C-alpha positions as CSV (number, residue, x, y, z in Angstrom):
1,X,-57.3,-112.8,-0.2
2,X,-60.5,-113.0,1.9
3,X,-60.1,-112.7,5.7
4,X,-62.3,-114.9,7.8
5,X,-63.5,-114.1,11.2
6,X,-65.2,-117.5,11.6
7,X,-62.9,-118.9,14.3
8,X,-64.9,-121.2,16.7
9,X,-67.4,-122.2,14.0
10,X,-67.9,-125.9,13.3
11,X,-65.7,-127.5,10.7
12,X,-67.1,-127.6,7.1
13,X,-69.0,-130.8,6.5
14,X,-68.8,-132.8,3.3
15,X,-72.0,-131.5,1.8
16,X,-71.0,-127.9,2.5
17,X,-67.7,-128.6,0.8
18,X,-69.5,-130.1,-2.2
19,X,-71.6,-126.9,-2.5
20,X,-68.4,-124.8,-2.3
21,X,-66.7,-127.0,-4.8
22,X,-69.6,-126.7,-7.3
23,X,-69.2,-122.9,-7.1
24,X,-65.4,-123.1,-7.6
25,X,-65.9,-125.3,-10.7
26,X,-68.5,-122.9,-12.1
27,X,-66.0,-120.1,-11.6
28,X,-63.3,-121.8,-13.8
29,X,-60.5,-121.2,-11.3
30,X,-61.3,-117.5,-11.1
31,X,-62.0,-117.4,-7.3
32,X,-64.5,-114.6,-6.5
33,X,-64.2,-112.4,-3.5
34,X,-66.6,-112.0,-0.6
35,X,-68.7,-109.3,-2.2
36,X,-69.4,-111.4,-5.3
37,X,-73.2,-112.2,-5.5
38,X,-72.5,-115.9,-6.0
39,X,-70.5,-116.0,-2.8
40,X,-73.1,-114.1,-0.9
41,X,-75.8,-116.5,-2.2
42,X,-73.8,-119.5,-1.1
43,X,-73.3,-118.0,2.3
44,X,-77.0,-117.5,2.7
45,X,-77.7,-121.1,1.6
46,X,-75.1,-122.5,4.1
47,X,-76.6,-120.6,6.9
48,X,-80.0,-122.3,6.2
49,X,-78.7,-125.8,6.6
50,X,-80.8,-127.3,9.4
51,X,-78.2,-129.1,11.4
52,X,-76.4,-125.8,11.9
53,X,-79.4,-124.0,13.3
54,X,-77.7,-122.7,16.5
55,X,-74.4,-121.8,14.8
56,X,-76.2,-120.0,12.0
57,X,-77.3,-117.3,14.5
58,X,-73.7,-116.1,14.7
59,X,-72.8,-113.3,12.2
60,X,-69.4,-115.0,11.6
61,X,-70.9,-118.4,10.7
62,X,-70.3,-119.2,7.0
63,X,-70.2,-115.5,6.2
64,X,-69.1,-114.3,2.7
65,X,-65.5,-113.9,4.0
66,X,-65.5,-117.5,5.2
67,X,-67.0,-118.8,1.9
68,X,-64.4,-116.9,-0.2
69,X,-61.7,-118.3,2.0
70,X,-63.0,-121.8,1.5
71,X,-62.9,-121.3,-2.3
72,X,-59.3,-120.3,-1.9
73,X,-58.6,-123.5,0.0
74,X,-60.3,-125.6,-2.8
75,X,-58.2,-123.7,-5.4
76,X,-55.0,-124.7,-3.5
77,X,-56.1,-128.4,-3.5
78,X,-57.1,-128.3,-7.1
79,X,-54.1,-126.4,-8.5
80,X,-51.4,-126.3,-5.8
81,X,-51.5,-122.5,-5.9
82,X,-52.4,-120.2,-3.0
83,X,-53.0,-121.2,0.5
84,X,-51.0,-124.1,2.0
85,X,-53.1,-124.9,5.1
86,X,-56.2,-126.7,3.9
87,X,-58.4,-129.2,5.6
88,X,-58.5,-133.0,5.3
89,X,-62.1,-132.7,4.2
90,X,-61.0,-130.4,1.3
91,X,-58.3,-132.8,0.2
92,X,-60.5,-136.0,0.5
93,X,-63.5,-134.5,-1.3
94,X,-61.4,-133.1,-4.1
95,X,-59.5,-136.3,-4.5
96,X,-62.8,-138.2,-4.8
97,X,-64.9,-135.8,-6.8
98,X,-62.6,-133.2,-8.4
99,X,-62.4,-135.0,-11.7
100,X,-66.2,-135.4,-11.9
101,X,-67.5,-131.9,-12.2
102,X,-70.9,-133.0,-13.6
103,X,-71.5,-135.2,-10.6
104,X,-70.4,-132.5,-8.2
105,X,-73.0,-130.1,-9.8
106,X,-75.7,-132.8,-9.6
107,X,-74.9,-133.4,-5.9
108,X,-74.9,-129.7,-5.2
109,X,-78.2,-129.2,-6.9
110,X,-79.8,-132.1,-4.9
111,X,-78.4,-130.7,-1.6
112,X,-79.7,-127.3,-2.4
113,X,-83.2,-128.8,-3.2
114,X,-83.1,-130.7,0.1
115,X,-82.4,-127.4,2.0
116,X,-85.1,-125.5,0.0
117,X,-87.6,-128.2,0.6
118,X,-87.3,-127.8,4.3
119,X,-86.3,-131.4,4.8
120,X,-84.8,-130.6,8.2
121,X,-84.7,-133.6,10.4
122,X,-83.5,-134.0,14.0
123,X,-80.2,-135.4,15.0
124,X,-79.9,-139.1,14.0
125,X,-76.9,-141.1,15.1
126,X,-77.3,-143.3,12.0
127,X,-76.3,-140.2,9.9
128,X,-73.0,-140.0,11.7
129,X,-72.4,-143.8,11.5
130,X,-73.5,-144.2,7.9
131,X,-72.9,-140.9,6.1
132,X,-73.0,-141.6,2.4
133,X,-70.7,-139.9,-0.1
134,X,-73.5,-137.5,-1.0
135,X,-73.1,-135.8,2.4
136,X,-75.0,-135.5,5.7
137,X,-78.1,-133.7,4.3
138,X,-78.9,-136.2,1.6
139,X,-78.0,-139.2,3.9
140,X,-80.6,-137.8,6.3
141,X,-83.2,-137.3,3.6
142,X,-82.5,-140.9,2.4
143,X,-82.9,-142.5,5.8
144,X,-86.1,-140.5,6.6
145,X,-87.7,-141.4,3.3
146,X,-87.0,-145.1,4.0
147,X,-88.6,-145.1,7.4
148,X,-91.7,-143.2,6.2
149,X,-94.6,-145.3,7.5
150,X,-96.8,-144.6,4.5
151,X,-94.1,-145.6,2.0
152,X,-93.3,-148.8,3.8
153,X,-97.0,-149.7,4.2
154,X,-97.6,-149.2,0.5
155,X,-94.5,-151.3,-0.4
156,X,-95.8,-154.1,1.8
157,X,-99.2,-154.0,0.3
158,X,-97.7,-154.1,-3.2
159,X,-95.5,-157.1,-2.4
160,X,-98.4,-159.0,-0.7
161,X,-100.4,-158.5,-3.9
162,X,-97.5,-159.6,-6.2
163,X,-96.1,-162.9,-4.9
164,X,-95.7,-162.2,-1.2
165,X,-93.0,-160.9,1.1
166,X,-89.4,-161.7,0.4
167,X,-86.1,-159.9,0.7
168,X,-85.0,-158.7,-2.7
169,X,-81.3,-159.1,-1.7
170,X,-81.1,-162.5,0.0
171,X,-84.5,-163.9,-1.0
172,X,-85.4,-164.5,2.7
173,X,-89.1,-165.0,3.3
174,X,-89.2,-165.7,7.0
175,X,-91.9,-168.2,6.7
176,X,-91.1,-169.6,10.1
177,X,-92.4,-166.5,11.7
178,X,-96.0,-166.1,12.7
179,X,-98.0,-164.0,10.2
180,X,-98.3,-161.2,12.8
181,X,-94.5,-160.9,13.0
182,X,-93.4,-161.5,9.4
183,X,-93.8,-157.9,8.3
184,X,-91.5,-156.7,11.1
185,X,-88.6,-158.5,9.4
186,X,-88.8,-156.2,6.3
187,X,-87.7,-152.6,5.7
188,X,-88.0,-150.3,2.8
189,X,-84.8,-149.4,0.9
190,X,-84.5,-146.5,-1.5
191,X,-82.7,-148.0,-4.6
192,X,-81.5,-144.8,-6.2
193,X,-79.1,-142.3,-4.7
194,X,-81.0,-139.1,-4.0
195,X,-78.5,-137.2,-6.1
196,X,-80.0,-138.8,-9.2
197,X,-83.6,-137.6,-8.8
198,X,-86.0,-135.1,-7.3
199,X,-85.6,-135.0,-3.5
200,X,-89.3,-134.0,-3.2
201,X,-90.7,-137.3,-4.6
202,X,-90.7,-140.9,-3.4
203,X,-92.0,-143.3,-6.0
204,X,-92.9,-146.9,-5.1
205,X,-90.9,-148.1,-8.1
206,X,-87.8,-146.6,-6.6
207,X,-88.1,-148.7,-3.4
208,X,-87.0,-152.3,-2.6
209,X,-88.1,-154.5,0.2
210,X,-85.1,-155.9,2.2
211,X,-84.8,-157.8,5.4
212,X,-83.4,-155.7,8.2
213,X,-80.0,-157.6,8.0
214,X,-79.5,-157.0,4.3
215,X,-80.7,-153.4,4.7
216,X,-78.0,-152.7,7.2
217,X,-75.4,-154.5,5.1
218,X,-76.1,-152.4,1.9
219,X,-76.1,-149.2,3.9
220,X,-72.7,-150.1,5.5
221,X,-71.3,-150.9,2.0
222,X,-72.4,-147.6,0.7
223,X,-70.9,-145.8,3.6
224,X,-67.6,-147.6,3.7
225,X,-66.9,-147.7,0.0
226,X,-68.0,-144.1,-0.6
227,X,-70.1,-145.0,-3.6
228,X,-73.6,-146.3,-4.4
229,X,-74.4,-150.1,-4.5
230,X,-77.3,-151.5,-6.4
231,X,-79.2,-154.5,-5.0
232,X,-77.6,-157.0,-7.4
233,X,-74.0,-155.9,-6.6
234,X,-74.7,-155.9,-2.9
235,X,-76.4,-159.4,-3.2
236,X,-73.2,-160.8,-4.8
237,X,-71.1,-159.6,-1.9
238,X,-73.8,-160.7,0.7
239,X,-74.1,-164.2,-0.6
240,X,-70.5,-164.9,-1.9
241,X,-68.6,-167.6,0.0
242,X,-66.2,-166.2,2.5
243,X,-62.7,-167.7,3.0
């Protein structure tokens, strides 16, 4: 069994756990040791994650011993064999995704692309408050893509040219506002989870125009329910009569 010297390192995040889970699934329950090239490669990838920039300077941070140890933890959660002291993150992530290996691999691929693309953004409290099931990296990519000024401007121009501004969730048009203020009521929303596409590209057809209120509601739904919500499903919840 691998011995880890990573005491004092930050706890594994959800997206790190997803990356480790994808490797475990690829190994078909044959957990590799710390010298295995796949474990070494994952260690190097984890050390490149931007929100661990300071910790990644430590030689003990997500080193191959620690990665191999994490794979043993995942094996225990998956099979009941091996280590008994596993984290809550391991248990929760496996309970949610363990029966969906294809989805885990898709998520892992998208997380790896986000790291490789250098989409390293500064700390953002919204990521902590609204972390989606895809993990912190892809949540951060999603939020930054939505607030890209060029994408929002292109979306507004498109809507002005095709029927005018309206929220695609509640149908609000904010016609009571002066023209100079109306655009401020609307935000761009990425309709597709980033795990379903190329993290490098943002297409106008993948964006929806939502009022600020509906945008916050759909993000909160995605975060609380740990799954993706489309505009129509979120609209039904947003507009349904409440008891």
